[in-house]
C-alpha positions in Angstrom: 32.0 32.9 -5.8 29.4 33.7 -3.1 26.8 34.7 -5.6 27.2 31.6 -7.7 26.8 29.4 -4.5 23.6 31.2 -3.7 22.3 30.8 -7.2 23.2 27.1 -7.1 21.4 26.7 -3.8 18.3 28.4 -5.2 18.3 26.2 -8.2 18.6 23.1 -6.1 15.8 24.2 -3.8 13.5 24.7 -6.8 14.4 21.3 -8.3 13.8 19.7 -4.9 10.4 21.4 -4.7 9.4 20.3 -8.2 10.5 16.7 -7.5 8.6 16.7 -4.2 5.5 18.1 -5.8 5.5 15.4 -8.5 6.1 12.7 -5.9 3.2 13.9 -3.8 1.0 13.9 -6.9 2.1 10.4 -7.7 1.4 9.1 -4.3 -2.0 10.8 -4.3 -2.9 9.3 -7.6 -1.9 5.8 -6.5 -3.9 6.1 -3.3 -6.9 7.3 -5.4 -6.6 4.4 -7.8 -6.4 1.9 -4.9 -9.5 3.4 -3.4 -11.6 3.3 -6.5 -10.8 -0.2 -7.8 -13.5 -2.8 -7.6 -13.5 -5.1 -4.6 -13.6 -8.7 -5.6 -14.9 -11.4 -3.2 -12.2 -12.6 -0.9 -10.1 -9.5 -1.5 -11.7 -7.1 0.9 -9.7 -4.4 2.6 -8.7 -5.0 6.1 -11.4 -4.5 8.7 -14.4 -5.5 6.4 -15.3 -8.9 7.8 -11.8 -10.3 7.7 -11.0 -12.2 10.9 -7.2 -12.3 10.6 -4.8 -9.6 9.3 -2.9 -10.4 6.2 -3.4 -10.9 2.5 -6.5 -13.2 2.6 -4.5 -16.4 2.6 -5.3 -19.2 5.1 -3.5 -19.0 8.4 -1.9 -22.2 9.8 -4.5 -24.2 11.6 -7.5 -22.8 9.8 -10.0 -25.1 8.2 -9.7 -25.1 4.5 -12.7 -26.3 2.4 -12.2 -30.0 1.4 -9.8 -30.6 4.2 -10.3 -33.8 6.3 -11.4 -32.8 9.8 -11.3 -36.2 11.3 -7.8 -36.0 12.6 -8.0 -32.6 14.3 -10.6 -33.4 17.0 -8.9 -36.4 18.6 
């Protein structure tokens, strides 16, 4: 009984190691692909000329092109 418990624990540890290894490889791959994709205008990573944090959408109160400015300065 004690021997079978030790064997089961060894097998579970090996399975855990294999799953963790594949998960780390997957995360590394996704990070690599995110880093090498082309950067389109308006979709720059945070910190490269972007004034506000977020996903690039307009924040409330920001001027949007084509918006009438006449009511804001009164």
